LODO-152849 format. One record per residue (C-alpha): residue number from 0; z, x, y; residue in one letter. Coordinates in steps of 0.5 Angstrom, whole numbers, always signed. Example, Ala and Ser with C-alpha at 12.3 -4.5 7.8 and 13.67 -1.06 7.14 Angstrom:
% LODO-152849
<node resi="0" Z="+16" X="+25" Y="-9" resn="a"/>
<node resi="1" Z="+14" X="+27" Y="-2" resn="s"/>
END
This chain:
% LODO-152849
<node resi="0" Z="+132" X="+34" Y="-61" resn="m"/>
<node resi="1" Z="+137" X="+35" Y="-66" resn="l"/>
<node resi="2" Z="+142" X="+31" Y="-62" resn="t"/>
<node resi="3" Z="+138" X="+25" Y="-62" resn="n"/>
<node resi="4" Z="+137" X="+24" Y="-71" resn="i"/>
<node resi="5" Z="+141" X="+18" Y="-72" resn="p"/>
<node resi="6" Z="+146" X="+19" Y="-76" resn="g"/>
<node resi="7" Z="+147" X="+28" Y="-75" resn="a"/>
<node resi="8" Z="+153" X="+27" Y="-71" resn="n"/>
<node resi="9" Z="+152" X="+34" Y="-69" resn="m"/>
<node resi="10" Z="+154" X="+32" Y="-62" resn="f"/>
<node resi="11" Z="+159" X="+29" Y="-59" resn="h"/>
<node resi="12" Z="+159" X="+28" Y="-52" resn="p"/>
<node resi="13" Z="+165" X="+25" Y="-51" resn="e"/>
<node resi="14" Z="+170" X="+31" Y="-54" resn="m"/>
<node resi="15" Z="+169" X="+34" Y="-47" resn="f"/>
<node resi="16" Z="+169" X="+28" Y="-43" resn="g"/>
<node resi="17" Z="+161" X="+27" Y="-42" resn="i"/>
<node resi="18" Z="+163" X="+19" Y="-42" resn="s"/>
<node resi="19" Z="+161" X="+13" Y="-39" resn="p"/>
<node resi="20" Z="+169" X="+10" Y="-41" resn="d"/>
<node resi="21" Z="+173" X="+11" Y="-35" resn="p"/>
<node resi="22" Z="+179" X="+12" Y="-40" resn="a"/>
<node resi="23" Z="+175" X="+18" Y="-45" resn="i"/>
<node resi="24" Z="+174" X="+22" Y="-38" resn="a"/>
<node resi="25" Z="+181" X="+22" Y="-35" resn="a"/>
<node resi="26" Z="+182" X="+23" Y="-42" resn="n"/>
<node resi="27" Z="+179" X="+30" Y="-42" resn="f"/>
<node resi="28" Z="+182" X="+31" Y="-35" resn="a"/>
<node resi="29" Z="+188" X="+31" Y="-36" resn="e"/>
<node resi="30" Z="+188" X="+35" Y="-42" resn="n"/>
<node resi="31" Z="+182" X="+38" Y="-43" resn="g"/>
<node resi="32" Z="+179" X="+40" Y="-50" resn="v"/>
<node resi="33" Z="+181" X="+40" Y="-56" resn="n"/>
<node resi="34" Z="+179" X="+45" Y="-60" resn="y"/>
<node resi="35" Z="+182" X="+43" Y="-67" resn="g"/>
<node resi="36" Z="+178" X="+35" Y="-66" resn="e"/>
<node resi="37" Z="+172" X="+39" Y="-64" resn="v"/>
<node resi="38" Z="+173" X="+45" Y="-69" resn="l"/>
<node resi="39" Z="+175" X="+39" Y="-76" resn="h"/>
<node resi="40" Z="+171" X="+34" Y="-73" resn="n"/>
<node resi="41" Z="+165" X="+36" Y="-69" resn="g"/>
<node resi="42" Z="+158" X="+37" Y="-70" resn="g"/>
<node resi="43" Z="+154" X="+44" Y="-71" resn="l"/>
<node resi="44" Z="+152" X="+43" Y="-64" resn="l"/>
<node resi="45" Z="+159" X="+42" Y="-62" resn="d"/>
<node resi="46" Z="+162" X="+48" Y="-65" resn="i"/>
<node resi="47" Z="+156" X="+52" Y="-62" resn="l"/>
<node resi="48" Z="+158" X="+49" Y="-55" resn="y"/>
<node resi="49" Z="+165" X="+52" Y="-55" resn="l"/>
<node resi="50" Z="+161" X="+58" Y="-55" resn="g"/>
<node resi="51" Z="+158" X="+58" Y="-49" resn="v"/>
<node resi="52" Z="+165" X="+55" Y="-47" resn="k"/>
<node resi="53" Z="+169" X="+59" Y="-48" resn="l"/>
<node resi="54" Z="+164" X="+65" Y="-46" resn="q"/>
<node resi="55" Z="+165" X="+68" Y="-53" resn="i"/>
<node resi="56" Z="+157" X="+68" Y="-54" resn="f"/>
<node resi="57" Z="+155" X="+73" Y="-48" resn="p"/>
<node resi="58" Z="+159" X="+78" Y="-51" resn="p"/>
<node resi="59" Z="+157" X="+78" Y="-57" resn="l"/>
<node resi="60" Z="+150" X="+78" Y="-55" resn="i"/>
<node resi="61" Z="+151" X="+85" Y="-50" resn="f"/>
<node resi="62" Z="+156" X="+87" Y="-57" resn="l"/>
<node resi="63" Z="+149" X="+87" Y="-60" resn="g"/>
<node resi="64" Z="+144" X="+90" Y="-55" resn="i"/>
<node resi="65" Z="+149" X="+95" Y="-55" resn="g"/>
<node resi="66" Z="+149" X="+97" Y="-62" resn="c"/>
<node resi="67" Z="+142" X="+97" Y="-61" resn="m"/>
<node resi="68" Z="+141" X="+101" Y="-56" resn="t"/>
<node resi="69" Z="+139" X="+109" Y="-55" resn="d"/>
<node resi="70" Z="+143" X="+113" Y="-50" resn="f"/>
<node resi="71" Z="+139" X="+119" Y="-52" resn="g"/>
<node resi="72" Z="+135" X="+119" Y="-46" resn="p"/>
<node resi="73" Z="+140" X="+117" Y="-41" resn="l"/>
<node resi="74" Z="+144" X="+122" Y="-44" resn="i"/>
<node resi="75" Z="+139" X="+128" Y="-44" resn="a"/>
<node resi="76" Z="+136" X="+126" Y="-37" resn="n"/>
<node resi="77" Z="+142" X="+123" Y="-34" resn="p"/>
<node resi="78" Z="+138" X="+121" Y="-27" resn="k"/>
<node resi="79" Z="+133" X="+116" Y="-30" resn="s"/>
<node resi="80" Z="+140" X="+112" Y="-29" resn="l"/>
<node resi="81" Z="+137" X="+111" Y="-22" resn="l"/>
<node resi="82" Z="+131" X="+107" Y="-25" resn="l"/>
<node resi="83" Z="+136" X="+102" Y="-27" resn="g"/>
<node resi="84" Z="+139" X="+102" Y="-22" resn="a"/>
<node resi="85" Z="+132" X="+100" Y="-17" resn="a"/>
<node resi="86" Z="+132" X="+93" Y="-23" resn="a"/>
<node resi="87" Z="+138" X="+92" Y="-19" resn="q"/>
<node resi="88" Z="+133" X="+90" Y="-12" resn="l"/>
<node resi="89" Z="+131" X="+83" Y="-16" resn="g"/>
<node resi="90" Z="+138" X="+80" Y="-15" resn="i"/>
<node resi="91" Z="+139" X="+82" Y="-8" resn="f"/>
<node resi="92" Z="+132" X="+79" Y="-7" resn="v"/>
<node resi="93" Z="+133" X="+73" Y="-11" resn="t"/>
<node resi="94" Z="+139" X="+72" Y="-8" resn="f"/>
<node resi="95" Z="+138" X="+72" Y="-1" resn="l"/>
<node resi="96" Z="+132" X="+68" Y="-3" resn="g"/>
<node resi="97" Z="+137" X="+62" Y="-5" resn="a"/>
<node resi="98" Z="+142" X="+63" Y="+1" resn="c"/>
<node resi="99" Z="+134" X="+63" Y="+5" resn="a"/>
<node resi="100" Z="+132" X="+56" Y="+3" resn="f"/>
<node resi="101" Z="+139" X="+53" Y="+3" resn="s"/>
<node resi="102" Z="+138" X="+53" Y="+11" resn="l"/>
<node resi="103" Z="+131" X="+50" Y="+10" resn="t"/>
<node resi="104" Z="+135" X="+43" Y="+10" resn="g"/>
<node resi="105" Z="+131" X="+41" Y="+5" resn="i"/>
<node resi="106" Z="+135" X="+35" Y="+3" resn="e"/>
<node resi="107" Z="+138" X="+38" Y="-5" resn="g"/>
<node resi="108" Z="+137" X="+44" Y="-4" resn="v"/>
<node resi="109" Z="+144" X="+47" Y="-1" resn="d"/>
<node resi="110" Z="+147" X="+53" Y="-4" resn="f"/>
<node resi="111" Z="+154" X="+55" Y="-3" resn="s"/>
<node resi="112" Z="+155" X="+63" Y="-4" resn="f"/>
<node resi="113" Z="+158" X="+62" Y="-11" resn="k"/>
<node resi="114" Z="+151" X="+59" Y="-13" resn="e"/>
<node resi="115" Z="+146" X="+64" Y="-10" resn="a"/>
<node resi="116" Z="+150" X="+69" Y="-14" resn="a"/>
<node resi="117" Z="+149" X="+66" Y="-20" resn="s"/>
<node resi="118" Z="+141" X="+64" Y="-18" resn="i"/>
<node resi="119" Z="+141" X="+72" Y="-16" resn="g"/>
<node resi="120" Z="+143" X="+74" Y="-22" resn="i"/>
<node resi="121" Z="+136" X="+71" Y="-25" resn="i"/>
<node resi="122" Z="+133" X="+77" Y="-21" resn="g"/>
<node resi="123" Z="+136" X="+81" Y="-26" resn="g"/>
<node resi="124" Z="+131" X="+79" Y="-32" resn="a"/>
<node resi="125" Z="+138" X="+78" Y="-36" resn="d"/>
<node resi="126" Z="+140" X="+73" Y="-39" resn="g"/>
<node resi="127" Z="+147" X="+74" Y="-42" resn="p"/>
<node resi="128" Z="+149" X="+76" Y="-35" resn="t"/>
<node resi="129" Z="+146" X="+70" Y="-32" resn="a"/>
<node resi="130" Z="+149" X="+66" Y="-36" resn="i"/>
<node resi="131" Z="+156" X="+69" Y="-37" resn="f"/>
<node resi="132" Z="+156" X="+70" Y="-29" resn="l"/>
<node resi="133" Z="+153" X="+62" Y="-28" resn="t"/>
<node resi="134" Z="+160" X="+60" Y="-32" resn="s"/>
<node resi="135" Z="+165" X="+64" Y="-28" resn="k"/>
<node resi="136" Z="+162" X="+62" Y="-21" resn="l"/>
<node resi="137" Z="+157" X="+56" Y="-21" resn="a"/>
<node resi="138" Z="+158" X="+52" Y="-29" resn="p"/>
<node resi="139" Z="+155" X="+46" Y="-26" resn="q"/>
<node resi="140" Z="+148" X="+50" Y="-25" resn="l"/>
<node resi="141" Z="+149" X="+53" Y="-32" resn="l"/>
<node resi="142" Z="+144" X="+50" Y="-36" resn="g"/>
<node resi="143" Z="+139" X="+50" Y="-31" resn="s"/>
<node resi="144" Z="+140" X="+57" Y="-30" resn="i"/>
<node resi="145" Z="+140" X="+59" Y="-38" resn="a"/>
<node resi="146" Z="+134" X="+55" Y="-38" resn="v"/>
<node resi="147" Z="+130" X="+60" Y="-31" resn="a"/>
<node resi="148" Z="+133" X="+66" Y="-34" resn="a"/>
<node resi="149" Z="+130" X="+66" Y="-41" resn="y"/>
<node resi="150" Z="+124" X="+63" Y="-39" resn="s"/>
<node resi="151" Z="+122" X="+69" Y="-34" resn="y"/>
<node resi="152" Z="+125" X="+73" Y="-40" resn="m"/>
<node resi="153" Z="+120" X="+69" Y="-45" resn="a"/>
<node resi="154" Z="+115" X="+71" Y="-39" resn="l"/>
<node resi="155" Z="+115" X="+79" Y="-39" resn="v"/>
<node resi="156" Z="+111" X="+81" Y="-44" resn="p"/>
<node resi="157" Z="+106" X="+76" Y="-41" resn="v"/>
<node resi="158" Z="+106" X="+79" Y="-35" resn="i"/>
<node resi="159" Z="+108" X="+86" Y="-37" resn="q"/>
<node resi="160" Z="+101" X="+88" Y="-39" resn="p"/>
<node resi="161" Z="+96" X="+88" Y="-34" resn="p"/>
<node resi="162" Z="+101" X="+90" Y="-28" resn="i"/>
<node resi="163" Z="+101" X="+97" Y="-33" resn="m"/>
<node resi="164" Z="+94" X="+97" Y="-34" resn="k"/>
<node resi="165" Z="+93" X="+95" Y="-27" resn="l"/>
<node resi="166" Z="+98" X="+101" Y="-24" resn="l"/>
<node resi="167" Z="+97" X="+107" Y="-30" resn="t"/>
<node resi="168" Z="+91" X="+110" Y="-33" resn="t"/>
<node resi="169" Z="+89" X="+111" Y="-41" resn="k"/>
<node resi="170" Z="+91" X="+117" Y="-42" resn="k"/>
<node resi="171" Z="+97" X="+116" Y="-38" resn="e"/>
<node resi="172" Z="+99" X="+110" Y="-43" resn="r"/>
<node resi="173" Z="+98" X="+114" Y="-49" resn="a"/>
<node resi="174" Z="+104" X="+121" Y="-48" resn="i"/>
<node resi="175" Z="+109" X="+120" Y="-52" resn="v"/>
<node resi="176" Z="+116" X="+121" Y="-48" resn="m"/>
<node resi="177" Z="+120" X="+126" Y="-52" resn="e"/>
<node resi="178" Z="+128" X="+127" Y="-50" resn="s"/>
<node resi="179" Z="+129" X="+133" Y="-46" resn="l"/>
<node resi="180" Z="+134" X="+136" Y="-51" resn="r"/>
<node resi="181" Z="+137" X="+134" Y="-57" resn="p"/>
<node resi="182" Z="+143" X="+129" Y="-56" resn="v"/>
<node resi="183" Z="+149" X="+130" Y="-60" resn="t"/>
<node resi="184" Z="+151" X="+124" Y="-65" resn="k"/>
<node resi="185" Z="+158" X="+126" Y="-61" resn="r"/>
<node resi="186" Z="+155" X="+125" Y="-54" resn="e"/>
<node resi="187" Z="+153" X="+118" Y="-57" resn="k"/>
<node resi="188" Z="+160" X="+116" Y="-59" resn="i"/>
<node resi="189" Z="+163" X="+118" Y="-52" resn="i"/>
<node resi="190" Z="+158" X="+116" Y="-48" resn="f"/>
<node resi="191" Z="+159" X="+108" Y="-49" resn="p"/>
<node resi="192" Z="+166" X="+109" Y="-51" resn="v"/>
<node resi="193" Z="+167" X="+113" Y="-43" resn="a"/>
<node resi="194" Z="+163" X="+108" Y="-39" resn="v"/>
<node resi="195" Z="+167" X="+102" Y="-42" resn="t"/>
<node resi="196" Z="+174" X="+104" Y="-40" resn="l"/>
<node resi="197" Z="+171" X="+107" Y="-33" resn="i"/>
<node resi="198" Z="+169" X="+100" Y="-32" resn="v"/>
<node resi="199" Z="+175" X="+97" Y="-35" resn="a"/>
<node resi="200" Z="+180" X="+100" Y="-31" resn="f"/>
<node resi="201" Z="+175" X="+100" Y="-24" resn="i"/>
<node resi="202" Z="+173" X="+93" Y="-25" resn="v"/>
<node resi="203" Z="+176" X="+89" Y="-30" resn="p"/>
<node resi="204" Z="+172" X="+83" Y="-31" resn="d"/>
<node resi="205" Z="+166" X="+86" Y="-32" resn="a"/>
<node resi="206" Z="+168" X="+90" Y="-37" resn="t"/>
<node resi="207" Z="+164" X="+84" Y="-43" resn="p"/>
<node resi="208" Z="+158" X="+86" Y="-39" resn="l"/>
<node resi="209" Z="+158" X="+93" Y="-41" resn="v"/>
<node resi="210" Z="+156" X="+91" Y="-48" resn="g"/>
END
């Protein structure tokens, strides 16, 4: 909506090669984005778009999430990690669903494995991860997947309460969860640093996702 305000000059699509003028499109294909021009002459949305295009925002979001996360319960009870691993089932179900739709022969529904993987990551209910992975594998689907992922996440507070009430009793929901043992400050500092280093050595491309 902001881009449609007359005279706002908040977004200049021609800076990113989005233009019906063949000369602008050809120049963009040859030289790419002129970052200096965007920073000096671009509008607010141009600069925000750079954050997405250069993949700056996903690592920043993960960094913020990591700073707010309390790893105490996980450190005190490491087997609870399996609960998080179970959530990945949604990724594989969504990925296989996208692949299955591609086999139906429906016009316009023909996803490559990379596109199906980008769609599948929505099943993890993690918007920043969906944006990061899609920008790597299927950037042409970035807009659609970002909207789908965040819409899905926004519906969690609406969907989750009735399911919780259906599967648990009022007494169970009143239970106060306590840590099995006190976790020291040193452990809370060492744990995320160690995990980041291990992931960086094993899967370097996934390091920004660790947060």
